N, C-alpha and C positions, 0 to 999 in steps of 0.2 A: 828580274826587274821588269815592271810593266809600264815604266815611264822612260822615254828617251829624250835626251837634250841634244838638239841639233844646232851647233853653233853656225853662224854665218860663214860662208866661204870668204876667203881673203880678197876676193875681187870686188868687194862692195865699193861704191863710189857715189859722189853726189855732184850735181851740176848746178851751176849758178847762172841765171839769166839776168841781164841788167839793161836798163834803158831809162831815159828820162820820160818815156811814155809807158804808162802801165800796160796799155794794149800791146806794145812791142815787146815788153818784158814777158808777158803771158805767151806770146807767140814764140819766143826764143830768140834772144838778141845778145850778141857779144857773149856767147857761152864760154864758161870756164869749167873745166873738168878737175875735180878734186878726188884723186884715187890713192892718195898717200897720207891723208890726214888721219889723226887719231879720233877725229869727230866726224859725224855725219850731220848736216844741217838741213832742217825741213821747215819751210815757212817763207815769210816775206818781210821786207822793210820798205818804208816809203820815205819821201822827201824829194830833193831835187833829182835823185836817181832812185829808181825802183829796183830792188834786188829780190829775186825769187829763187828758191832752192828746192830741188827734188832729189830724192835719195833712191839708190838702186841696190838691191841686196838679193842674195841667193842662199838657199839652205839645202844642202845635200840631205836626202831623206831616204830611209830604208826601213822595211819591216819584214818580219818573217810570216810565212803563210799560216802559222798557227795562231796569229794574233790579228786583231782588227782595231784600227784607230777609232776611238769613240769621242775623243775630245782633244783639243789642242789650243795653244795660244802663242802669241808673239810676246817676247820680252826684250825690251830695249832699255838701256840704262840712260836716263835723262841726266845729262851733265848740267845743263843750265836752261832754264826757261827765260827767254828774253822778251822784253817789251811790255806792251800794254796788256791790260787784263780784259781783252776782248775775246768772246767765245770763239773757240776754234777746235777742230779735231784734227788729229793726224790719221790719214787714211792709208791703208795698205791694200794695194790692188794687184791682181794678177797681171804680169807683163813679162813676156819672154824677151829679155834684152840680150840674149845670146850668150853672155859670159864675159864680154868686155864692153864696158860702157863707152859709147861713142858720142862725140859732139860734131863730127864731120864724117862723110859729106852730108849735105843738107837732107838728101832723100833717105839717109840711113841713120840719122842721128836719133838718140834715145830721149831727147827732151820731149815731153808730152804737153800739147796745148790743152786748155780746159775742155773745150767742146768736142774737139776731134780726137784728142789723145787721152784724156783722163776719164771723162764721163763714160765712154763706152767700155772701159775696162771693168771686169768683174771685181767687185769689192770683196776682199777676203777678211779684213779686220779693221777695227777702228780703235785708236787710242783716244777716248773721248775726253773732252775738257782739258786738252793739252796745255791751255793757258794757265791751268791751276796746278800743273805738275810741280812738286817740290824739286829743288835742285838736288843733285847727287842722290837720286833715288830711281828704283826700277819703275818702268811704265809697261802696262800690259794692254794687249788687245786680243780679244778672243778670236780664234780662227772660225769664221762663219761656215766655211765650205769644207768641213771635215770629210764628209762623204765623197765629195767630188775630187778633192785634191789629194787625199791621203789613202786612196783605195789601192794604189799600185804597190808593188813590192819594193821598188826603189826608183828614185827620180831626183831631179834637181828642181826645186821650186823657186821661181823667179818673181820678184815683186817690185813694184814702184811704190815709194812712200812719199805722199804729198800732203799739203795742207788743204783742209776743206775750203779755206778762203780763196786759195788759188783756183780750185775747181769751180767755185761759185763766182769767180771773177770779181771778188770784192776788193776794192782798192785798199791798199795798205793804209792803216790809220797811224802808222809809225812803225816801231819795231815789234814784230810778232812772229817769232820763230823759236824752235827748240834745237838744241845741239845734243845729239845722242853719241855715245861712245861707239866707234866703229870697230871692225874686227881687228884693227891694228893697235888699239889703245891698250897700254900696259902689257903688250906682247900678245901674240895670237893665242886663242884658245882659253882665255881667262873667263871667269864667271860673269863678267860684265859685257862680254861680247853680245851682239844681237843674237837672239836664240829663237828657234822654233821648238817649243816643248810639246811633246805628243804623249798622250796617255793611251795605252793599248789594253784591250780586253782580251784575255786568253780564250780563244774559241773553244766551245764545248757544246754538247747537246743540251746544256743548261743555259746557253746564251739566250737572252730575252725572257726565259721562263723561270728564273731563279726564285721569283716571288709567287709562282703560280702553283701553290699546293695548299689545300685547306681541308679540314676535317668536318664531316657532317655529323648530325645528331646521333646517327646509328653507329658511329665509330668508323665508318668507311671514309675514304679520302677521294676528293676530286682533284685532279692535277692535269697540267698541260705537258705534253710530250712533243718535243721538237723532232721531226722525222729525219732531217739531214742538215748538212752545213752549207747547202747551196745558197746562192744569192736569193733566189725565189723559193723560200721554204714554206712549208705548211705545218700546221699544228693539229694534233689529235687531242680531244678532250676525253679523259679516261676516269674510271672509277675503280678502286680496288678495295677489297675487304681486308680485315686483319688476317684472314685465313689465306690471302693471296689470290682470290678470284678476281680477275681483271675483266672489265667490260669497256667497250668503246662507246661513248655517248655521241660523239660527233667526230667525223674524219675530215681532214683538210678544210677546216672551217674558215681559213683566211683565203677566200677565193679572190680572184682579180688582182693578184700581186703583180706589180709592175716595177721594173727598174732594179737597181742594186740596193736592196733595202735591208741588208744585214749590217748596216752601219749603225748599230744600236747597242745599248748597254745590256747588262745581264738582266735588267728588270723592265723590258719593253712591254710586258703583259702584267696586268693586275688581276687577281682572282679573289673573290670573297663570296660568302654564302649568307643567306638570311636564316631566321629561326625556323623556317619551314623547309629548309634544304633546297629552296630555289638558289641558284647561284649566278654570278655575273663575271664576265671577262671584259676588261678594258684594255685598249691598246691604241697606238697611233694608226690612223687609217693609211693604208699603204699607197693608194693612188693619189694622195694629197697630204703632204706633210703638215699642212695647216689644219688638218682635221683630226679629231680624236673620235674613237669609235667604242661602242659597247654592244655586247650581246647578252641577252638574258636567257637563262635555261630554267624553264618552268617545270616544277616537280609534278609528275603524274602519279599513276597508280603503282604501288610497289617501288621498284628501283628503276623507274623510267623518267626521262626528262624530254621536254619538247624544246628544240633549239629555236630561239627567236631570230628575228631579222637583225642584220647589222644596222644599227642606228648610229648616226654620226652627227657631230656638231663642230662648229668652227672654234678653234682655239683662239685665245685672245691674241691680238695682233702684236707681232714682233718682227724682227728682220726676216725677210723672205728666205734667207739662206739658213736660218736656224732650224735644226732638226729636233724633233721630240725624242728624248733619250729614254725617259722612264715614265711609266703611267701606273700608278698604284690606286687601289680603291679600298674603301671600308664601308661596311653596311651598318646602318643605325636603325634601331627599332623605334621609329617615330612615325606615327600615322600609318599609312600604307607602306612604309619603308622608304628610307632615304639612302642614297649612295653619295659618299664624299669621294671625289676623284682629285688626285694631285698629279700634275704632269710637269716635267722638267726638260728644258731644251739644253743643247750643248753650248749655247752662247746667248747673250742677251745684251741689249743696250742699257745704258744708265736709265733707271726709271722705267725699263721696259717690262716685258711679260715673259721672262725666261722661266719663271716658276709660277704656274697657274693652278687655281683650285676651282672646283665646280661642285654644286649641290644638285643631285639628280633625283627625280621621282622614280623609285624602284618599281612601283606598280605599273607605271606607264611603260617602262622598259619591258617588263614581263609580258605586257599585252600589246607590244609593238605600236605604241601610240606616240605621236609627236608631242612637242611641248614638255619634254621631260627635263630640260635644263631649267632649274629654278633660280640659281644664283651663281655668280662667278667673281673672280678677282685675281689680283696679283699677290703672290705670297710675300715678296719682299716689301711691297707697299702697305700691305694690310696686316702685318704682324705675324704671319705664319712662319717666316724664316728670318733669322738674324744674320747680319753681315759683319764679318770681322773687320775691325777698324784698320788693320795694318796690311791688308792685302787687296790687290786689284785696282785700287784707286779709280773709282767711277766706272770700272769696266767689268761688270758681272760676267763671270765665266763659270762653267760647270765641268771641271776636269774629271769628275768621278762617275763611275758607272753603277755602283751599287750602294753608295753611301746615302741611302734614303730609305725610310720605312714609315708606313702610315698604318695606324691601328685605332679602332674605337676603344673607349674606356670599357673595362670589363663589367661595370655596373651602371654607370651614368650614361643613359642612352643618348644624351645630347652632346657628349664630350668625346673628343678624339685627340690623338697626338701625332706629331710629325717630327721625325729626325732627319736632318740633312747636313751635307757638308758643302753645299753650293753657295752661291752669292759671293763671288770673289775668292773662292778657295783656290790655292795654288797646288799644282801637281807635285807629288812626291814629298810634300811637307807632312809632318806629323803634327796635326793642329787640332784645335777645338772644333766641335760640331755644334750645330744649331738644334735647340730643343724647342719645339712649338706645341702649344696647347690651343685647340680651337673649340668653339662652342657654337652649336646650332641653336638658333633662336627658338623660343617656345612656339612660334607660329609655324615652324617646320619648313619655311621657305627662304630663310636667310640666315646669316651668321651674326652673332652679337658681339658686343664690345669686350667680352671676356676671352677674346682670342689674343694671344701674345706669344712672344718667343724671346729666347736669350741664348747667348753663346756660353756654352758650358766650359768656361776657361779653367775651371778648377778640377774638372772631372777627367774621365778617360778621353784621350785624344784618338783620332782616327788617322791612319796613313791615307793621304789623299791620292788614291791609286784606283784605276778602274777595276782592279781585281780585289779591292778591299771590301769589307762588309761591315754594315752597321745595323743593329737590331733594336727594335722597340717592342716591349712586352708589357701589356697592362695586367696588373696582378690584383686589382681591387679598385674600389671607388676612388677616383682622383689619385691613383697610385701607379706610377710609371717606372719601369726598369729600362735603362739604356745600356746596351752592351757594345763596347767598341774595342778594337784590337789596337792597343797603344804601343808604339815602337820605343817608347822611353824606357830606360833602364829602371827596373823595379816596378813596372806597370804591367805590360803584357795585356792579355784580355782583361778588360776592366768592366765591372758592373757598377753602375750608379743608380740608386733608387731615389725617386723624387715623390713628394706629396704635394699636390696642388690645391690651392684654395678653390672651393666649389663655385664661388661667385666672384672671386677677386683674382687679379692678375699677380698672384703670389705663389711661391713654391718654397720648399725646404728639402734639404738632403737628409734622407733617412738612413742611408748606409752606403758603403763603398767597399768593393772587394777587388783587389789587384791580384790576379792569378799568378803573376811572377813572384809574388811574395809567399805563395802557399807551398812551394817546394814539392809539387806533385811529380814524381819521376816520369810518368808517361805523358805529361802535359807539355805541349810545345811552349817553349819560353823564349821571349825576345832576347834574353841575355846570354843563354847558353844552349846551343842546339846540339843534339846528340847524333843527328844524321850527318852523313858524309856531305850531302848537299843541303841547301836551305829550302828544299821544296815543301817542307812542312811548316813554313812560317805562317803566322796567323795575321800579321799586320798588313800584308799585301796579297792575300789569297782568299778564296772562298771555301777553304777546307775546314770550316767549322760552322755550327749553327746552334741555336738554343730554342727551348720551348718551356712553357710554364705548365706544371702538373698540379692542378688545384688539390688533388687528393692528398699530397704530402706537403703542399705549400713550398715547393722548391722550383728553382730554375735549373733545368738540366742542360748542360753544355755537351754537345757531341763533337768529338775530335778524333784525329788519327794518333795512334800510339807513337810517340816520338822515339821510343826505343826499338821500334820495329822498322827496319830499313825498307821493307817491302811496302809499307803503308797499307797493309791489308787488314790490320787490326783496328777496328772501330771501338772507341771507348766513350764513356760519358762520366761526368762528374757533376756535382750539384752545389748550389748555394741555397742555404736554408733561409727563407724569408722570415721565419719566426724570430731569428736573431741577426739576420743579414750577415751571416758568416759562411765561409766556404766549409764544406764538410770534409774536403780532401779525400773523398772516396774515389776509387778507380774501378768502375764497373766495365767489365769486358763485354761488349755487345756481340761482336762476331770477329773471328780471325780469318774469314774467307771472303772479304769483300773483293769485288772485281775478279781478277784472274791473275795467274802468275805473269810477272813482267809488265803489269799494267801501270798506268800513270793516272792517279786521281786528279781531277781538275776542279770539281765543284761539288759541294754538299748542300742538300736542301732538306728542311723539315717544314711542317705546316706553319703558316703564318698566324693562325688563331691558336688559342689555348687548347690544350688537350681535352677531348670530350669522352675519352675512353681510357683504358689502361695501356693502349698501344700507341706508339709513335712510328710513323713511316719515314725512313731515311732514304733519300734519293741521292745517288752518286753518279756523276758524269765522269767518264774516264776514256782514255785511249788504251787499246790493247797493245801487245808487243809488235803488232803490224801497223800501228798508228791508226787503227779503225776506231771511230768514236762510238761509244756504247753507253748504256745505262745499267745500273745495278740498283735494285730496290730491296730494302731490308726492313722488316717490321720488328720493332723492339717492344717488348712488354716491360713496363716499369712496374715492378712488384714491390709492394710495401708490406713489411711484416705485420701480422695481425696484432691488434691491440689487446689489452686484457679482456678476457671473456667476462660477461656480466652474469653473475650468479643469481638464480632464482631462489629466494629464501626457502630453507628446508625446515619444516616443523619437527619438533621432538618426536621420537617414535620408539617403538619396541624393537630392539636390535634382532630379536628372534624372527622378525618378519622382514620381508624384502622392502626396500625403500628406493624410490626413484629420485635421482639428482638431475637437475636441469640447468642449463646455462644458455646464453646467447653468444654465438660467434660474432666477433667484431673485427672489421678490416677496413682500412681507409680506401682501398681500391674501389673503382667504380663497380666492378663485378669480381667477386672472389668467393670461394667456398672452403669449408673445413674439410681437411683430408684425414686428420688424425687428432686424437685428444689424449690427455693424461689426467687422471683424477687421483687425488691423494686425500686421505682422511687421517688427521693428526690428533693424537691424545693431548689435550690442553695441559695436563698435569706434568708431563715430562717431555713433550715435543716429539715423542716417538711416532713414526708413521705406521699406523695400524692397517692401512689399506692403500695400495698403490697399483693402479692399472693403466697401461698405455695401449690404446686400441686404435687400429686403422678403421675409421668410420666417419661418415658425414653427419651422423646423428648427434644432436646437441642435448642428449639425455643419456643417462646410464643408470641401470638398476643394480644396486648393491644387494646381493641375495642375503636372506636371513642368516644370522649367526656369523657373518663375515667380520663383524666388530662386536664388542661386548656391551652389555647393558650397564646402566648406572655409571656412565662416564659423560664428561663434557668434551666435545670434539670441535676442532676446526676442519674445514674442508676447502680445497682449492682445485682449480682446473687450469691447464694451459692447452692451447690448440696449435695446429699447424694448418697453413693455408694450402691452396691447390698446388703450389710449387714447393711444398715441403719446408717453408720458413715458419719457425715457431714464434709464438707470442710470449710475452712475459706471463708469469703466474697471475691468476686473478687475485683480487683481494680475497681475504679469508672469510668464509661464512662460518656460522656457529650453529650447533644444535646439541641436544642432550639425548641420551638413550635411557630407557627405564621400562620395566614391565608395565604394560597398559591393560586397562579393563576390557572385558568382553561384555557387550550389552546386547539385549534382544527386546524388541517391542512385544509385549504380551497382551496389550489391549489397545486398540482392536486386535483380535487374535488372528484375523486373516485380512488379506487385501479386499477392499470394497465390501466389507461386512455390512449387513443391513443396519443402518443407523437412522433414527427418525428425530434426532435433535440437532440444532445448529451449533451447539457446543459439544466438543468431543474430548474426553479425557484420554490422554496418551500416557500409557503406563509401560515402564520397561524394567526388565530384570538386569542384574548387574553382578558380574564376577570380577572382583578387584575393588580398588578404592575409587571414589569420585569426589573431587573438590568442586567441579564446575560442570555445567551441561549447556548445550546449545540445541535449540529446536528450530528447524527450518521448514516452513510450509510454503510450497509453491504450486501454482495452478499448472496442471499437466499440459494443458492445451498450448500454453505460450510461455511457461516458465516464470510468470510474474509472481513475485513474493507476496504472501498474505500478511496483513498487519500483525498476525499472531506470532510471526517469526521473532526469534530472540537473538541477541548477541550472547556472549558467554555470561552465564548466570552463576554466581558463586552460591552453591547449594548442594546438599547431599540428597535432596528430594529426587525420587525416581518416577515422578509423574508430573504432567503439565497439561493444563486445560487449554485446548485450542478453541477459540471462541469465534462465533459469528461466521461460520462457514456458509457459503452460498449453496442452497439446495440444488441437487442434481448437477453439481460440478465436481469433477474428479481432482483431488489434491494428492501431492506426494509429501508425506511427513518424514523428515530425517532427524535422527537424534544422535548426537555424539557427546561423549563425556571426556573430561580431562582431569588428570591428577598429576601434580608436579609438572604441569605443562606437557605431559605426555598424553596424546589423544588416544581414545579407544577406537574401536571400529565404528563405522557408521551404520546404524540400523535404520531401515526404511519401512514404510507402510503406505499403501494406497488407500485413500479414504474418500468415499462417495456417500453423502448424506441426502435423505429424502424427508422433507418436513413441510413442504408448502402445499401438499394435496391431501384430501381426506382419505380415510381408509377405504378399501374397495367394498362397495355394497354387496349384500347377498340377496338373491331374488328367488321367488317361486311363482309359477304361472298356473292359473286355473281357468278352464274354458267353461262358459255357461251358455250352452247351445240355444236354449229356449229364449233367452234374453238377448242373444246375438252380441255378446261382448266377451272380452278376455280380461281377467283380473291379474295384475302384476303386483305381487306383494313384495315390498322392499324392506330389508333390515339393514341398518347402518351400524357397524361395530363401534365399540368404544375406541376413540383415537389413542394411538401410542405416541410417546415422546411429545414432540412439539407439533404434531399433525393437528389440523383444525377440525372442529365439528362441521359437518356439511349443513348448508341452509336450503339446498334443493337437490332433488334427484331428477336427472334427465332420462326419459325413456325413449329407446330407439328400437325399431324392428325392421326385418326384411323377410321376404318369402323364403321359406326353408329350401335349401338346396341350390339357391342362386348365389352368384358371386358379386352382385351389385352392392352398392353401399347401403348401410343401415340408414333408415329415415327416421327423423325425430317425429314422435307422435304426441309428446306432451311431457309435463313436469308433475312431480308430486312432492309433498313435504317429506322430510326424513321420517323413517319408521312408519310409513303409511302405505296404502295401496293405490294403484292406478288402474282405472277401467278403460280399456281400449274398445270404443264402439265403432271404429272405422274398419274393422276386419271384414273380409269378404268370405262368403260361403264357399266351402270346398277347398280352402287354402290351408296349408300348414305354415306357421310363422316361427321365426327365431327372434328372441328379445335380448337386449342388453341394457344395463342401467349404469349411468355415470353420476357419481356424487360430486357436487360442486359447492363452492362458496361464492355467494354473490358479493360483488364489490360494494 
């Protein structure tokens, strides 16, 4: 049990002061001690005589060293509210009156005057709006000083209970007091005695960091690790890969810790990461309980981060004694990044700021800049949290340590969700929780009116216990899953799935799963425990957690095997969101958690959805010597491969080898094929003519020639195994037929790149076998671009095809394939390079005429072949014989004529060449 009810000691009493003078009555006049009444009276009356009453009460209190008080409140049973409807509070103040209420002697009496006796006393709690308390009903006042008053292991706590109007010296307007049942009403020790109700959190190395684990885009995890259980503790920021490699990003990052600061819940730290793997840590600032703090960690090269400065801001004002219990954060992909922070105190005034929210500029935090707080507000006032109608009565208290979760919508960047059990929730009750949906305005600097909340009175309840847990998981756009551990019979761990209106304050229930109804043998059930002890309860423990795995669209719940008394066996089971039903599977994760003789205390998984196939489970425990430790275990969620996708197979000649290809398909983020099996089935009688099972990652298989017969129609199918040896279903069946196929060969052109001088080329092929169709493909060799002469299948028995309009001096690949009865022949190919855009090479002869000092170059132009043009000019070039310089142009002549070169020099030998051309 994590909640203790501490009834008042039987020595409670009240004192009445009376006088015809209000001032004398305040000072203490004609005192009367009432230590045997069934009622305790607090307040005042007016008239000819003023009567003022103060109540004195003590609560014996004890705790064990393995627990820490995180919240508490006073419960008085209001018998009757008397008098006028004038605003007044009942105040509960620390006052050590010794154990016996005295009214004499004067210097030792316990009556407190307003200025000297009441105001200096430290206030511990307030029952607000006492004038409006209904008769015969409980009244509550949150204990403001949990940290200061409940830190010891055992003590007696003494209080003075007075009216705020007495303290303020406001003259009685008439009758204005309340009568509460005393410790003697209805017999000692009854449920209506004055009570101090305390909620304890079981200390572990997960205390304050239960929510501080998130997964980055590369599949590794960032998490906070608490180093010890001392009052002044420090945190390490660490990263671990799925392979178990751990690095410390920052050590002892909470510097400057002062005072006894471990009076906090399991979720004192929030941790979230952005899309670029920068991450943020939020927490209460330790040297000032009115401040909240944040640190940014900026992603560097590889797996490095730069730790930012501690930036802090003032929380919204509430009572000075209220301590921040939980601080969670959520990152939103808006502009340069936004952080939503939600914080919760252990106590708050009516209309106060016990639950506060903030919108922060993530970019400014990463760059250590001021002005990062963009918006703020009170959750209870602004629709973030809903208050139950039947508890607390104007006195918001937060008796829970982990019943809060904050997450962004998985798709809608401006939306997020908040689950909570605060706002007048009472300890140890199994009751409804608040579901809130917030919306960040499109301007990115405020929240809009589509923020609302409701009490989920019809869904899974939560045990209001500091060791209980509540989880929110976003599984799609405007799609929220709430998981609560409900103590009601037939409920147990309960999943409720809601769909929200995108722009309206509406919601609907999509599905509900009550795990107590699923009859899973290993799963802890609220109704029937298999363990000798009830240490594996879920309703008031942290021994469970849940995560969403998008790859299989399932919520996976991690828990300890209830049939294993050692609690070393970690299990998981799933709820399939495709139909919102439990799968009832029992997957054994590990049987060696912790160590022999250990006691598990808390279990943690990441708060964001899985971004790889692995989930890291963190367990905090004590060993057999009561030493607090961690155990980390990485679990791979493996999903069976789905049907392989077959690549269609064309009909073929079974005497030849044939390649069969498929695509391995697996929902996991990363997986690979380890084995395959291929079958070929005769369509006529369903007999399996070919069956091979091969260990290979290859997604193709060659069936050698003559492994199956010709002239048959076949089915073929494949199944695969993944890297962990889990097999897929058979693929859908592909079809093909076998038959003798033709053998073809291109006979014209006879060789590759044969000299051709026409733009149109006749492709001619020889054929062995029958042909019903042919297909000619012409592609440019340089870039594979198809030529317009390419065909699809042409129904014809012709064995030649004219390829037209080939570009001169460009190399083409011509491919020809035929088909008969849909059985393809081999593919015949030929390289074709045509030349038709230049004239034929001219022929020349050279004659020297020394006496006339010129050289005659006689040019003969051959008859053009094919599509080659007739020349219109011959260009004559020369250079000095034996040199390597360029030929120089010396002149032109007409076709089939001579050219006289008069520019030659005496004593030189020359070389001539002639180029035929066509003038444009």
